[in-house]
PDB file as gemmi writes it, atoms N, CA and C in Angstrom:
CRYST1    1.000    1.000    1.000  90.00  90.00  90.00 P 1                      
ATOM      1  N   UNK A   1     -16.922 -14.441  -9.676  1.00  0.00           N  
ATOM      2  CA  UNK A   1     -16.148 -14.224 -10.897  1.00  0.00           C  
ATOM      3  C   UNK A   1     -15.393 -15.511 -11.210  1.00  0.00           C  
ATOM      4  N   UNK A   2     -15.429 -15.944 -12.428  1.00  0.00           N  
ATOM      5  CA  UNK A   2     -14.779 -17.192 -12.802  1.00  0.00           C  
ATOM      6  C   UNK A   2     -13.267 -17.029 -12.868  1.00  0.00           C  
ATOM      7  N   UNK A   3     -12.583 -18.169 -12.921  1.00  0.00           N  
ATOM      8  CA  UNK A   3     -11.116 -18.149 -12.977  1.00  0.00           C  
ATOM      9  C   UNK A   3     -10.622 -17.432 -14.224  1.00  0.00           C  
ATOM     10  N   UNK A   4     -11.315 -17.624 -15.363  1.00  0.00           N  
ATOM     11  CA  UNK A   4     -10.864 -16.968 -16.590  1.00  0.00           C  
ATOM     12  C   UNK A   4     -11.053 -15.455 -16.499  1.00  0.00           C  
ATOM     13  N   UNK A   5     -12.114 -15.005 -15.845  1.00  0.00           N  
ATOM     14  CA  UNK A   5     -12.310 -13.563 -15.662  1.00  0.00           C  
ATOM     15  C   UNK A   5     -11.243 -12.994 -14.742  1.00  0.00           C  
ATOM     16  N   UNK A   6     -10.870 -13.761 -13.696  1.00  0.00           N  
ATOM     17  CA  UNK A   6      -9.790 -13.317 -12.817  1.00  0.00           C  
ATOM     18  C   UNK A   6      -8.488 -13.212 -13.597  1.00  0.00           C  
ATOM     19  N   UNK A   7      -8.217 -14.203 -14.441  1.00  0.00           N  
ATOM     20  CA  UNK A   7      -6.999 -14.184 -15.243  1.00  0.00           C  
ATOM     21  C   UNK A   7      -7.013 -13.006 -16.205  1.00  0.00           C  
ATOM     22  N   UNK A   8      -8.158 -12.751 -16.811  1.00  0.00           N  
ATOM     23  CA  UNK A   8      -8.289 -11.635 -17.733  1.00  0.00           C  
ATOM     24  C   UNK A   8      -8.065 -10.311 -17.005  1.00  0.00           C  
ATOM     25  N   UNK A   9      -8.595 -10.195 -15.805  1.00  0.00           N  
ATOM     26  CA  UNK A   9      -8.391  -9.000 -14.994  1.00  0.00           C  
ATOM     27  C   UNK A   9      -6.913  -8.822 -14.663  1.00  0.00           C  
ATOM     28  N   UNK A  10      -6.243  -9.934 -14.341  1.00  0.00           N  
ATOM     29  CA  UNK A  10      -4.803  -9.882 -14.071  1.00  0.00           C  
ATOM     30  C   UNK A  10      -4.030  -9.409 -15.294  1.00  0.00           C  
ATOM     31  N   UNK A  11      -4.370  -9.952 -16.456  1.00  0.00           N  
ATOM     32  CA  UNK A  11      -3.692  -9.567 -17.694  1.00  0.00           C  
ATOM     33  C   UNK A  11      -3.941  -8.095 -17.991  1.00  0.00           C  
ATOM     34  N   UNK A  12      -5.173  -7.641 -17.814  1.00  0.00           N  
ATOM     35  CA  UNK A  12      -5.487  -6.225 -18.039  1.00  0.00           C  
ATOM     36  C   UNK A  12      -4.647  -5.332 -17.118  1.00  0.00           C  
ATOM     37  N   UNK A  13      -4.494  -5.743 -15.874  1.00  0.00           N  
ATOM     38  CA  UNK A  13      -3.691  -4.962 -14.931  1.00  0.00           C  
ATOM     39  C   UNK A  13      -2.225  -4.945 -15.360  1.00  0.00           C  
ATOM     40  N   UNK A  14      -1.717  -6.088 -15.811  1.00  0.00           N  
ATOM     41  CA  UNK A  14      -0.322  -6.143 -16.267  1.00  0.00           C  
ATOM     42  C   UNK A  14      -0.119  -5.311 -17.525  1.00  0.00           C  
ATOM     43  N   UNK A  15      -1.106  -5.320 -18.419  1.00  0.00           N  
ATOM     44  CA  UNK A  15      -1.019  -4.494 -19.628  1.00  0.00           C  
ATOM     45  C   UNK A  15      -0.970  -3.021 -19.246  1.00  0.00           C  
ATOM     46  N   UNK A  16      -1.813  -2.617 -18.325  1.00  0.00           N  
ATOM     47  CA  UNK A  16      -1.816  -1.224 -17.874  1.00  0.00           C  
ATOM     48  C   UNK A  16      -0.464  -0.856 -17.259  1.00  0.00           C  
ATOM     49  N   UNK A  17       0.108  -1.770 -16.489  1.00  0.00           N  
ATOM     50  CA  UNK A  17       1.419  -1.530 -15.889  1.00  0.00           C  
ATOM     51  C   UNK A  17       2.490  -1.400 -16.964  1.00  0.00           C  
ATOM     52  N   UNK A  18       2.465  -2.276 -17.967  1.00  0.00           N  
ATOM     53  CA  UNK A  18       3.449  -2.217 -19.051  1.00  0.00           C  
ATOM     54  C   UNK A  18       3.339  -0.895 -19.809  1.00  0.00           C  
ATOM     55  N   UNK A  19       2.119  -0.455 -20.051  1.00  0.00           N  
ATOM     56  CA  UNK A  19       1.926   0.819 -20.753  1.00  0.00           C  
ATOM     57  C   UNK A  19       2.481   1.984 -19.942  1.00  0.00           C  
ATOM     58  N   UNK A  20       2.262   1.955 -18.641  1.00  0.00           N  
ATOM     59  CA  UNK A  20       2.789   3.012 -17.778  1.00  0.00           C  
ATOM     60  C   UNK A  20       4.316   2.947 -17.748  1.00  0.00           C  
ATOM     61  N   UNK A  21       4.874   1.758 -17.666  1.00  0.00           N  
ATOM     62  CA  UNK A  21       6.331   1.607 -17.693  1.00  0.00           C  
ATOM     63  C   UNK A  21       6.903   2.178 -18.987  1.00  0.00           C  
ATOM     64  N   UNK A  22       6.269   1.872 -20.104  1.00  0.00           N  
ATOM     65  CA  UNK A  22       6.737   2.382 -21.391  1.00  0.00           C  
ATOM     66  C   UNK A  22       6.668   3.904 -21.435  1.00  0.00           C  
ATOM     67  N   UNK A  23       5.589   4.463 -20.923  1.00  0.00           N  
ATOM     68  CA  UNK A  23       5.456   5.924 -20.893  1.00  0.00           C  
ATOM     69  C   UNK A  23       6.601   6.545 -20.098  1.00  0.00           C  
ATOM     70  N   UNK A  24       6.901   5.963 -18.941  1.00  0.00           N  
ATOM     71  CA  UNK A  24       7.977   6.480 -18.105  1.00  0.00           C  
ATOM     72  C   UNK A  24       9.341   6.326 -18.778  1.00  0.00           C  
ATOM     73  N   UNK A  25       9.553   5.191 -19.446  1.00  0.00           N  
ATOM     74  CA  UNK A  25      10.827   4.975 -20.134  1.00  0.00           C  
ATOM     75  C   UNK A  25      11.022   5.979 -21.270  1.00  0.00           C  
ATOM     76  N   UNK A  26       9.952   6.258 -21.994  1.00  0.00           N  
ATOM     77  CA  UNK A  26      10.049   7.235 -23.077  1.00  0.00           C  
ATOM     78  C   UNK A  26      10.382   8.613 -22.511  1.00  0.00           C  
ATOM     79  N   UNK A  27       9.769   8.971 -21.382  1.00  0.00           N  
ATOM     80  CA  UNK A  27      10.093  10.241 -20.734  1.00  0.00           C  
ATOM     81  C   UNK A  27      11.550  10.276 -20.292  1.00  0.00           C  
ATOM     82  N   UNK A  28      12.027   9.170 -19.739  1.00  0.00           N  
ATOM     83  CA  UNK A  28      13.429   9.096 -19.314  1.00  0.00           C  
ATOM     84  C   UNK A  28      14.359   9.221 -20.515  1.00  0.00           C  
ATOM     85  N   UNK A  29      14.003   8.562 -21.598  1.00  0.00           N  
ATOM     86  CA  UNK A  29      14.839   8.589 -22.800  1.00  0.00           C  
ATOM     87  C   UNK A  29      14.992  10.019 -23.308  1.00  0.00           C  
ATOM     88  N   UNK A  30      13.947  10.791 -23.190  1.00  0.00           N  
ATOM     89  CA  UNK A  30      13.998  12.174 -23.655  1.00  0.00           C  
ATOM     90  C   UNK A  30      14.977  12.999 -22.815  1.00  0.00           C  
ATOM     91  N   UNK A  31      15.181  12.606 -21.558  1.00  0.00           N  
ATOM     92  CA  UNK A  31      16.053  13.360 -20.682  1.00  0.00           C  
ATOM     93  C   UNK A  31      17.493  12.884 -20.664  1.00  0.00           C  
ATOM     94  N   UNK A  32      17.760  11.712 -21.190  1.00  0.00           N  
ATOM     95  CA  UNK A  32      19.117  11.167 -21.170  1.00  0.00           C  
ATOM     96  C   UNK A  32      19.922  11.643 -22.359  1.00  0.00           C  
ATOM     97  N   UNK A  33      21.205  11.730 -22.126  1.00  0.00           N  
ATOM     98  CA  UNK A  33      22.122  11.973 -23.232  1.00  0.00           C  
ATOM     99  C   UNK A  33      23.303  11.040 -23.045  1.00  0.00           C  
ATOM    100  N   UNK A  34      23.925  10.648 -24.124  1.00  0.00           N  
ATOM    101  CA  UNK A  34      25.043   9.721 -24.057  1.00  0.00           C  
ATOM    102  C   UNK A  34      24.614   8.364 -24.568  1.00  0.00           C  
ATOM    103  N   UNK A  35      25.449   7.766 -25.344  1.00  0.00           N  
ATOM    104  CA  UNK A  35      25.071   6.530 -26.025  1.00  0.00           C  
ATOM    105  C   UNK A  35      24.798   5.383 -25.065  1.00  0.00           C  
ATOM    106  N   UNK A  36      25.527   5.283 -23.963  1.00  0.00           N  
ATOM    107  CA  UNK A  36      25.304   4.180 -23.020  1.00  0.00           C  
ATOM    108  C   UNK A  36      23.919   4.280 -22.388  1.00  0.00           C  
ATOM    109  N   UNK A  37      23.546   5.490 -21.956  1.00  0.00           N  
ATOM    110  CA  UNK A  37      22.229   5.691 -21.366  1.00  0.00           C  
ATOM    111  C   UNK A  37      21.127   5.437 -22.396  1.00  0.00           C  
ATOM    112  N   UNK A  38      21.317   5.957 -23.583  1.00  0.00           N  
ATOM    113  CA  UNK A  38      20.315   5.779 -24.636  1.00  0.00           C  
ATOM    114  C   UNK A  38      20.141   4.306 -24.989  1.00  0.00           C  
ATOM    115  N   UNK A  39      21.239   3.570 -25.038  1.00  0.00           N  
ATOM    116  CA  UNK A  39      21.160   2.142 -25.365  1.00  0.00           C  
ATOM    117  C   UNK A  39      20.442   1.374 -24.264  1.00  0.00           C  
ATOM    118  N   UNK A  40      20.733   1.704 -23.026  1.00  0.00           N  
ATOM    119  CA  UNK A  40      20.073   1.049 -21.897  1.00  0.00           C  
ATOM    120  C   UNK A  40      18.568   1.278 -21.945  1.00  0.00           C  
ATOM    121  N   UNK A  41      18.167   2.517 -22.126  1.00  0.00           N  
ATOM    122  CA  UNK A  41      16.737   2.845 -22.182  1.00  0.00           C  
ATOM    123  C   UNK A  41      16.100   2.177 -23.401  1.00  0.00           C  
ATOM    124  N   UNK A  42      16.776   2.208 -24.532  1.00  0.00           N  
ATOM    125  CA  UNK A  42      16.256   1.585 -25.743  1.00  0.00           C  
ATOM    126  C   UNK A  42      16.022   0.092 -25.529  1.00  0.00           C  
ATOM    127  N   UNK A  43      16.965  -0.568 -24.877  1.00  0.00           N  
ATOM    128  CA  UNK A  43      16.812  -1.999 -24.599  1.00  0.00           C  
ATOM    129  C   UNK A  43      15.643  -2.263 -23.664  1.00  0.00           C  
ATOM    130  N   UNK A  44      15.494  -1.428 -22.649  1.00  0.00           N  
ATOM    131  CA  UNK A  44      14.376  -1.600 -21.715  1.00  0.00           C  
ATOM    132  C   UNK A  44      13.040  -1.366 -22.408  1.00  0.00           C  
ATOM    133  N   UNK A  45      12.986  -0.376 -23.293  1.00  0.00           N  
ATOM    134  CA  UNK A  45      11.758  -0.110 -24.040  1.00  0.00           C  
ATOM    135  C   UNK A  45      11.418  -1.316 -24.910  1.00  0.00           C  
ATOM    136  N   UNK A  46      12.412  -1.888 -25.588  1.00  0.00           N  
ATOM    137  CA  UNK A  46      12.172  -3.059 -26.433  1.00  0.00           C  
ATOM    138  C   UNK A  46      11.664  -4.238 -25.612  1.00  0.00           C  
ATOM    139  N   UNK A  47      12.235  -4.452 -24.434  1.00  0.00           N  
ATOM    140  CA  UNK A  47      11.791  -5.533 -23.559  1.00  0.00           C  
ATOM    141  C   UNK A  47      10.341  -5.328 -23.122  1.00  0.00           C  
ATOM    142  N   UNK A  48      10.013  -4.104 -22.720  1.00  0.00           N  
ATOM    143  CA  UNK A  48       8.658  -3.797 -22.276  1.00  0.00           C  
ATOM    144  C   UNK A  48       7.651  -3.940 -23.417  1.00  0.00           C  
ATOM    145  N   UNK A  49       8.039  -3.482 -24.623  1.00  0.00           N  
ATOM    146  CA  UNK A  49       7.157  -3.616 -25.781  1.00  0.00           C  
ATOM    147  C   UNK A  49       6.912  -5.082 -26.115  1.00  0.00           C  
ATOM    148  N   UNK A  50       7.938  -5.909 -26.013  1.00  0.00           N  
ATOM    149  CA  UNK A  50       7.787  -7.336 -26.292  1.00  0.00           C  
ATOM    150  C   UNK A  50       6.859  -7.987 -25.271  1.00  0.00           C  
ATOM    151  N   UNK A  51       7.018  -7.626 -24.003  1.00  0.00           N  
ATOM    152  CA  UNK A  51       6.143  -8.184 -22.981  1.00  0.00           C  
ATOM    153  C   UNK A  51       4.705  -7.700 -23.168  1.00  0.00           C  
ATOM    154  N   UNK A  52       4.539  -6.432 -23.519  1.00  0.00           N  
ATOM    155  CA  UNK A  52       3.204  -5.899 -23.777  1.00  0.00           C  
ATOM    156  C   UNK A  52       2.542  -6.633 -24.941  1.00  0.00           C  
ATOM    157  N   UNK A  53       3.294  -6.874 -25.996  1.00  0.00           N  
ATOM    158  CA  UNK A  53       2.751  -7.596 -27.149  1.00  0.00           C  
ATOM    159  C   UNK A  53       2.345  -9.016 -26.768  1.00  0.00           C  
ATOM    160  N   UNK A  54       3.170  -9.692 -25.976  1.00  0.00           N  
ATOM    161  CA  UNK A  54       2.847 -11.056 -25.538  1.00  0.00           C  
ATOM    162  C   UNK A  54       1.578 -11.064 -24.684  1.00  0.00           C  
ATOM    163  N   UNK A  55       1.466 -10.104 -23.769  1.00  0.00           N  
ATOM    164  CA  UNK A  55       0.270 -10.015 -22.925  1.00  0.00           C  
ATOM    165  C   UNK A  55      -0.965  -9.712 -23.763  1.00  0.00           C  
ATOM    166  N   UNK A  56      -0.834  -8.838 -24.733  1.00  0.00           N  
ATOM    167  CA  UNK A  56      -1.968  -8.485 -25.589  1.00  0.00           C  
ATOM    168  C   UNK A  56      -2.437  -9.700 -26.386  1.00  0.00           C  
ATOM    169  N   UNK A  57      -1.485 -10.481 -26.896  1.00  0.00           N  
ATOM    170  CA  UNK A  57      -1.841 -11.701 -27.639  1.00  0.00           C  
ATOM    171  C   UNK A  57      -2.514 -12.715 -26.725  1.00  0.00           C  
ATOM    172  N   UNK A  58      -2.002 -12.852 -25.507  1.00  0.00           N  
ATOM    173  CA  UNK A  58      -2.603 -13.779 -24.542  1.00  0.00           C  
ATOM    174  C   UNK A  58      -4.022 -13.350 -24.216  1.00  0.00           C  
ATOM    175  N   UNK A  59      -4.219 -12.042 -24.023  1.00  0.00           N  
ATOM    176  CA  UNK A  59      -5.551 -11.518 -23.725  1.00  0.00           C  
ATOM    177  C   UNK A  59      -6.497 -11.780 -24.874  1.00  0.00           C  
ATOM    178  N   UNK A  60      -6.046 -11.527 -26.103  1.00  0.00           N  
ATOM    179  CA  UNK A  60      -6.870 -11.756 -27.269  1.00  0.00           C  
ATOM    180  C   UNK A  60      -7.257 -13.224 -27.387  1.00  0.00           C  
ATOM    181  N   UNK A  61      -6.304 -14.104 -27.154  1.00  0.00           N  
ATOM    182  CA  UNK A  61      -6.591 -15.540 -27.224  1.00  0.00           C  
ATOM    183  C   UNK A  61      -7.625 -15.937 -26.174  1.00  0.00           C  
ATOM    184  N   UNK A  62      -7.522 -15.362 -24.984  1.00  0.00           N  
ATOM    185  CA  UNK A  62      -8.478 -15.683 -23.917  1.00  0.00           C  
ATOM    186  C   UNK A  62      -9.872 -15.177 -24.264  1.00  0.00           C  
ATOM    187  N   UNK A  63      -9.958 -13.958 -24.781  1.00  0.00           N  
ATOM    188  CA  UNK A  63     -11.275 -13.412 -25.086  1.00  0.00           C  
ATOM    189  C   UNK A  63     -11.885 -14.078 -26.307  1.00  0.00           C  
ATOM    190  N   UNK A  64     -11.057 -14.489 -27.249  1.00  0.00           N  
ATOM    191  CA  UNK A  64     -11.560 -15.192 -28.438  1.00  0.00           C  
ATOM    192  C   UNK A  64     -12.061 -16.578 -28.048  1.00  0.00           C  
ATOM    193  N   UNK A  65     -11.310 -17.253 -27.194  1.00  0.00           N  
ATOM    194  CA  UNK A  65     -11.681 -18.603 -26.770  1.00  0.00           C  
ATOM    195  C   UNK A  65     -12.943 -18.603 -25.932  1.00  0.00           C  
ATOM    196  N   UNK A  66     -13.156 -17.552 -25.153  1.00  0.00           N  
ATOM    197  CA  UNK A  66     -14.336 -17.497 -24.285  1.00  0.00           C  
ATOM    198  C   UNK A  66     -15.520 -16.817 -24.953  1.00  0.00           C  
ATOM    199  N   UNK A  67     -15.302 -16.319 -26.168  1.00  0.00           N  
ATOM    200  CA  UNK A  67     -16.397 -15.687 -26.878  1.00  0.00           C  
ATOM    201  C   UNK A  67     -16.655 -14.265 -26.445  1.00  0.00           C  
ATOM    202  N   UNK A  68     -15.738 -13.649 -25.660  1.00  0.00           N  
ATOM    203  CA  UNK A  68     -15.979 -12.301 -25.157  1.00  0.00           C  
ATOM    204  C   UNK A  68     -14.960 -11.412 -25.660  1.00  0.00           C  
TER     205      UNK A  68                                                      
END                                                                             
């Protein structure tokens, strides 16, 4: 497996992890009450979404550059 395929596999794994983290955060948000807890979860969700978007863009750039 080439280095770019290994990198792509790593990115795919990180994307899957980010998606699972987001799912768990959304579940936690549903169970929390109180503005401090809600703000904390909201901030974490925003951070995870931003990282997921960055990883998705990186993956797209890699697959576009390699023709796959």
